[in-house]
N, C-alpha and C positions, 0 to 999 in steps of 0.2 A: 547575690551575684546574678547578673543578668543572664537570661537564657541565651544559649549558643544557637543562633538561628541557622547555622550551617547544617544542623542535624534535623531541622524541622521538615526537610523534604526527603528525597530518596536517599536511602543508605547505599553506600558503595557495595554492601554485602547483601547477597540475595537472601541468605538465611539469617534474618535479623529480627530482633525485637528492640524496642526503644524504651526501656524502663527509666524511671527517675533515678539519677545517680545519687547515692547516699553520701554519708560522711561529710555533711555540711556543704554539699555542692548544689543545693537548691534544686532547681528544675532542669539542670543540665541532663542531657540524655546521651547514651552511647549505644552503639550497635553491638549486639552479641554476634559472634562469628561462629557459624556452623561448620563445623568440619563435616550429607549424609551422605509312593515308595515302591523302590524295586529291590529285589533280592541282591542284585549287583554281584560283587566279587565273591560273596560267600556261597554262591550257587543256590541261594534260597529263591523262593518264588516271589512274585510281586506281592507287596503288602496287600492284605485283604481289603484294600480300599477301592480298587477299581472293579466295578460290577457293571453288568449289562443294564441298560436303562432305556426307557422310551425316549425317542428322539424326534424332534421336529424334522420336517423335510429339509430345512436348511442344514441341520446338523448331520442328516444322512448324507447330504451332498458334501459337507465338509469332511466327513469320515472317508468317503470315497476318494476325495482329492488327496487326503493325507496318505491313504493306503497306496495310491498310485505313486506318490512321491517316495514312499519308503522302499528301500532295497532289501530290508530284512524280511524273513518269511513270517514272523509272528504277527498275528492280527493286531491292528490298532484299536484302541477304545477311546473315543472322544467322550467328553463329559460336559454337559450343560449344568452348571451349578446354579440352583434357584435361589440361594440365600442372598439376602440384602445386607452384606457386611457393611459395618460403619467404623470409621476411624475417629469418631467424636469422643471427647474425653470421658463423658459420663455414660456412654453407651456400653452395652454388653449383650452378647447373644444368648437367647434362651437355650438351655442345655439340650433340649430336644432337637434344636436346629443344627447343632454341631455334627458334622459328618466327616468321615475320613475317606470318602470316595475321591477318585482322582482320574484324570486323563492319562492314558499310557500309550505312547507312540514309539515307533521303532524306525531307526535310520542307520545309515552307514557313513562313517567319517573316512574320507579317502585322501586326506592331506598328508598322511604319514607314509612310512615305508610300506606298511601293509594296511589294507582296509580293516576298519574296526566297526562291528555292529554294536550300536548303543541304544539305550532306551531312555526316553524322557518321561518323567512322572510329575504331573502338575496337579496340586490339590492342597489338602489340609491334613494336618495331624493335630490331635488334641494333647496339649501339654497338661500333665497332671502333677499334683503335689505328692509328697511322700506318703500321704494317706490314700492316694488314688482319686482325689477330688479333682474334677476338671478345672483348669485355670484359664486356658485360652485356646482358640482354634487358630492355628498358625499356617499361613500359606507358604508354600515352598515349591521349588522346581529342582528335581534331581536328575542327573545324567549318570547312568550306570552302565557297566559292561560286565558280562559274565566272566568269571575267572577261567583262564585257559590252562593254568599250570597246577591246579589243585590248592594253591595258596590264596587266601582272601586278598582281594585288591584293597589298597588304601581307600578310605573315604574321607573327603575333606568338606567340612562345614564352612560355608562362605557367607559373609554378611558385610554390609556397608556400615556407616556410622550415623552421623548427625549430631546428636541423637534426633531421630525422626525420619531417617532414610530407609527405604526398602532396599532390597538387594539388586535392583535393576541395573545399577551402574557397573558393578562387577560382572553381573551375568551377561549383559549385552556388550561390555567393553573389553573384557579380559580374556579368560581362558576356557570359556564354554565352546562347544563345537561350532557355534555360529556367533558372529559379532557384528556390530555396527562399524562400518569402515569409515572412520573420520579422517579428514586430512590434517589433523593436529600437527603443528600449531596454527595452521592457517584455516580460513573459513571455507575456501573452495566453493562447492556448489551447495552452500548452506540453504535450507536445512535438509536437503534431499540426500542423505547419506544411506547407502544400501546396506541391507543385511547380507553378509557373505559367509561362506565356509571359512572357518578359522584354522589356518595352517598351524598356528601356535597353540591350539587347544591342548589342555592337559588331559583330555579324555584317554590318551594312550598311556597315562601314568597313574591317574587316580580317578575314582568316582567323585562327583561334586554335588553337594546339596546346598542350594542357595536359599537362605532363610529371611523371611520378613518378620520383624518384631511386631508386637501388638500395636495397632494404630497405624501401621504402614502396610503397603501392598493390599492384601485382602485379609489381613490378620485382625482378629477381634477377641477381646476378653469374653469369657463365658460367665454369665450371671451366677451368683451375686457379685462377681468381680466386674469391674469396669476397666476400660482401657487405661485410664489415668493411673490405676493402681500400679501399672508396670512402667510408668514413666519416671522412674527413679534409677539411679545408678545400680543399686544393689538388687532391686526387684527385677530389673532388666536382665541382670546376670543370672538370676535364679530361673527366670522363665526360659531363657535360652538354654540353660543346663537341662531343664526338664524336657524341652523339645528334643534336644539331642539324645537324651536317654530314651525318649519315646521312639524316635526314629531307629535307634540301634536295636531296640527290643522288637519292634514290629517287623523289621527287615532282617533280623538275625545277623546283625553286623558287629556284635560286641567283640568278636575275635579279629576284626579287621584292624590294620594300622589306622589310627584316627588322628586327623589333623584339623587344626583351626586356621582359617584365613580371614583376617579382619583388616579393614581399611579405615583410616581416619579415626573417628571416635570408636570405630570397631577395633582399634588396637588396644586402648585401655580396657575395653570390653573383653578382649582376648586374654590379657593378663589376668583379669579377675575371673574369667570363665575357666581358664586353665586351672587355676587354684580350686575353683568350685567343683569342677569335674574330677580332678585328682582326689579331692577330699571326699567325693561321693563314690570313689572306687572305679571311676572310668579312667583307664590308663591311656594317656595321649602319647603319640609318637613324635609329633612336632607341631609348631605353630609358626605362622607367617604374619609378620607385622608390616602392613603396607602403608607407607606414609603416616608415620606414627606421631601421636601426641600422648605420651605416657605419663606426664605429670603436668597437670593444669596450672599448678603454682609457678612452674618454670616458664610459662608463657603468660607474661603479665598482661598482654593485650586481652587474651581470653579471660584471665582471672578478674581483671577490673570490670570487663563487660558483664560477666556472669554474676558477680557478687555486688555490682553497683557500688563498689567501695574502693577508694584509693589506698586502703591498707593492703590491697592485693598487689601493690607496686613493690613489695619486698624484694622480689627477684627481677627487678626491672633491668639491671645491667646484664644479667644472664640472658634476658630476652633480646635486648639490643644486639649483644654479641652473637647470640644464637641465630638471629635472622640474617645477619650481614653476609655470611658466605653464600647463601642462596640468592640474596639480592645481587651480589657481585657476579654470580654466574648468569643471572638475567641481564645485568648490564653488559656483560661480554657478548651476549646474544645480539644486543642492540649496538654493538661496536663502540661501547663506552669504556673499554679497557685498552690501555696502551702500554706496552705492545700487546697485540692480540694474543690470548693464550694459545699455546700449541696443544694443550691437553686439558680436558675438563677436570680430570682427577687431580692433576698437579695444581691447577688454579684453585680448586677447592681447598687443597692443602695450604697454598699460599694465603688465601683469605682467612683460613682458620688460624694460621700463625699470626697474621696481622691483628685479629681481634683479641687473641690471647695476650699479645705484647702490649696492646693499647687498652686492655680491660680497665685498669685503674683510671685512666683518663676518661673513659666512657662513663664512669660513675656520675660525673658532673652533668651529663646530658641525658641520661637514660630515662629519668622520670618524664621530662618534657617529650622525649622521643616516643615513649609508649602512648602518652596522651595525644600526641599529634596523630598517631595512627588511628586513634578513635575519633579524630576530628575535634578534639577539645584541648589544644595545646596549652591554653591559658587557664585551665580549670583550677590549678593550684597557684596561680599567680603568673608573673611574667616568665615565659618559657626561656630556657637557656640552651643555646645551640652553639656549636663550634664556629669561630670566626674564620674569615677568609684565609688568614695565615695558617691556622691549624689545618684547615682542609687541604691547603696546598702542600703542607708537610706530609700529608697522608697519601698523596698521589703516587709517590714512588713505592712505598711498601705494599700498598694495596693494588697498584696498577690501575686504579679507577681514575677516570677523568674528573676534573673539578665539577663538571655538570652532574655526573653520577653521584658524587659525594654530597653535593648540595641537595640532590633529589632524595637522598637517604636521611640527611640531618637537616630537616626543615620543618616548618610549621604545618605543612600539609602532608597527607599520607603519601608514602613513596609510590603508591600505585598510580598517582596522577602527577607525580613530580619528576620521574626519571626522564620521560620524553615529553617535552612541552606539547600541550594540545592533545595528548594521547592518554588513554587509560589502559594499563596493563593488567593482566589477569592475576587473581589471587591464587587460584588453583594451578595455574600454569602461567608464569610471568612472560612467556614468549608469545602468548595470545594477546592481541591488542586490538583496540578500536579507537577511532578518533572520537574525541569528546562530543562531537556533534551527532554521532550515530544515535538515532532515536531508540534503539534497543536498550541503550544504557539507562533510559528513563525508568524502566521496570526492573532491570537487573544490572547492578553496577559492576559485575565481574564478567569481562569478555570470555574468559575460559569456561564459565558456567553457561553463558549464552551459546557457546560453540556446541554443547552437547545436549542441553535440556530438551529442546523441541525435537531434535532428531531421534533421541532415545525414546521419548514417549510416543512419537509417531511410529517408530519401529515396533514398540511393544504392542500397540493396538492391532497390528496385523499378525505379529508373531504368536501371540497367545492363542488365537483360534486356528490359524493356518498351519502352524508348525507344532505347537504344543497340544493342539486339539482341545483346548479348554476355553469355555465361555462362561461369563457370569453376568447375564443381562440385567440383573437387578442391583448390581454393585459397581462401584468405580474403583479401579486399582489406584492406590495412592503411591506414586513413586517417591514423593516427599511430603510428609505431613508437617507443615510449618507450625501447627498448633502445639506440637510436642515440645519443641525447643522453648516455647514461651513459658511452660510450666515445669519443665524438667527439674528434678531435684538432683543436683550434682554431688551431694554430700556422700562421703565414703570414708569408712574407717575412722569415724569420729571427727572428720574434717569437712569443711564446706566444699572442697573440691577433691577430685580423685588424683591421688599420686599412686600409680599402680606398679611402681618398681618393687615395693615390698610384696605385692601379690605375685609378681613374676618370680621373685626370690622364693616365695612360699611354694610355688609350683615346682621350681627346680629342686627345692629341698625334698619334697615328696617324691619327685621323679628325676633323679640326677641325669638320666639318659635322655631327657626331653630335648629335642632339637629346636633351636630358635633361629629364624631367619628374618632380618629386618631389611626391607627394600625401600629405597628412597629415590626421589627424583631431584636432580640438581636444581630444577627450575620451579619447585614447589614453594610458594610463598604463603601457604596456609599452615603446613606442618614442616618447617625447614629441616633439612637433613642434619645440620650441625646440632640442633636441639636434640635430635634423636641420639646422636653419638654421645652427647654429654650425659643424657639420662641413663642410657644403657651402661655407660662407664661407671655409674655408681655401684654396679655389681663388683667392681674392683676393690671395694671396701670390705668385702666379705672374705676373711682368711680361708684359704684352702679351696675356694670356689673356682672351678674350672669348667664352666658350662660349654656345651656344644652350641656356641653362639656365633653367628656370622652376620655381618652388616655389609650390604652391597648398595651400589649407586649406579644410576643410569641417567642419560639425558631425558628430560621430560618433567612433567609436573606432578600434581597430586595423584592423578590417574595415569601413572607412568606408562602403563601398558597401551595407552592410546597412541603412543609414538611408534611409528613403523620401524624405527631403528632399535628402540629399547625393547619392544615386545619379543622379538626373537631371542635377544640376549636374556631376557627374563625367563622365557620358556627353557632355554638351555640350563640356566642356573637352578630353576625350580626342579627340573628333572634330576639334576645332580643332588639337590637337597633331599628329594624323596629317596634316592638311592643310597644316601648317606655318604656321598662323595664330597670332600672339601671343595669349596669354590676358590679357585686360584687368586681371584682379584678381591675377595672379600676381606674385611677387617674382622679379627677375632677380638675377644674381650680385652686381652692385654695389649693389643695394638691400637685400641681406641685412645683418643686423647683423654687425659684424666678428667674427672668431674670438676665442676667449679667448686671453689673452696667453701662457698656459702651453702652448698647443697647438703642435705642430710645423707647419712650412709644408707645403703640399700635396705637395711633391716628396719629403718624407721621412715614413716611418712614424712614428707617434706616439712621441715621447720615447725616443730610444735609451737614455737614462739610466733611464727607467722600465722598459723591457724588461730592461735589465741587472739592475735591482733585483729583478725578478720571477724571474730565472733561478735554477734550483736551485743 
């Protein structure tokens, strides 16, 4: 079969690799889609990591500036970290170089009803195995507040996904005391977005610890371990577990209510990590799944790209149907729905009913549809798409225009087909650029372009000026693209992670565990309807009645970037931490039932599917 030249140039996906596609497809290539201490509330002291140290004149000036900015009385301690951290696969840090020193700064958050004095701690902790052997030195930023009522404050461990992403995106975009003010979903004064005080910070509700996995940020394995040792699904979970246990021990936080907050690939990590921590005796209070992909088999686009095998098309119809409601919401944003929806929630329900009713008809087109999203519609022969008559018949039940339906069911990816001459974002379909925009040559996702440079620019000044931390011999890695190239996705005896059984395992060990899934209507990377369908597999477990809530907001993958969504998310997160039901959220038994070809929650997806994908 001849090479598909359309993939020889720039991929539409920023986080991509172009492996040879197996299963008899010759040299065709596809793009893989990347989804990347203080005592705090226990009244304990700062971890024994921040110590006085000799400073250069520049650092002395930085310390004076930071102290002047601080409104809290405690003295600040900046830190110049001399270590040359590396994110290379085969590198590891000499044990003698690993240090738990940190910068400790003090500020006041004044955006709430009452001012709150908080502490930032920026540095490293050493994750160790069960025998006490050092595994990795992991960079983190913690925001903590002393308890005022005698009870330990909650502590939330926060991380992004990828795999290969640091925690920069959640830390600078969501609920820390400061954030990058983006004009999402428009570009505005790109790339000059300011750092501002965050009115929607969760610092009034929980302490937050943002974690960088090995090979990202300034985290590095400790010899004889190397970074790549932790670039597997299971090893990643174990090192994150060990870091969290270390943080809890060093900072005397074991009695605090403990939460996990993961985004994108961070959501399957959260399911697995919850089970790992509960199994290790660390009792969790709750987990937050932000923009989830909980079962890679059920996203056939991801599955084919990762495995290089068309045997991963087993759940292709689930994928086509799962993406459609999110696409329909994006089409509505571009006025491609008639009549225009009066309510996003109601239109999401209409779109989900449409795909449920048409599911059997979709089977004929789903294989070609998945391959078209990868840029190889003819990889298995002549693609099959619905004809004009069929598309016309779908306009009424879906409310989509013919143009929008043609954009979805066509030989080209819908990201370039919905609006002629325009590329829409994958992380947020509302963000768009004309195809002629030169920025698309290096990054095919407008919603990625929107934030990448502004966030990295903000980090360069925030680390020394606000966090008081400098590392002149190292480069902070917001995203390490090398990780996704070699990541081992296998889990539970299968080539891809299906983490619904892990979530069930955590709920079995801890029936009181609270679970909140938050979704953006306009997220075309991890569509909200896919998340509903995967969580609904828990309905197959007799007698299970978990404290599970699923919520939806306007916005994309990083839903909190939206100025309308973020205050609503803050409101609901505060309720979640308090244990108050969310009035607009779906519970387990109000979710739509799982697809019939899905495995029950107690079993990883389709053993037959896994066997078909095995080499």
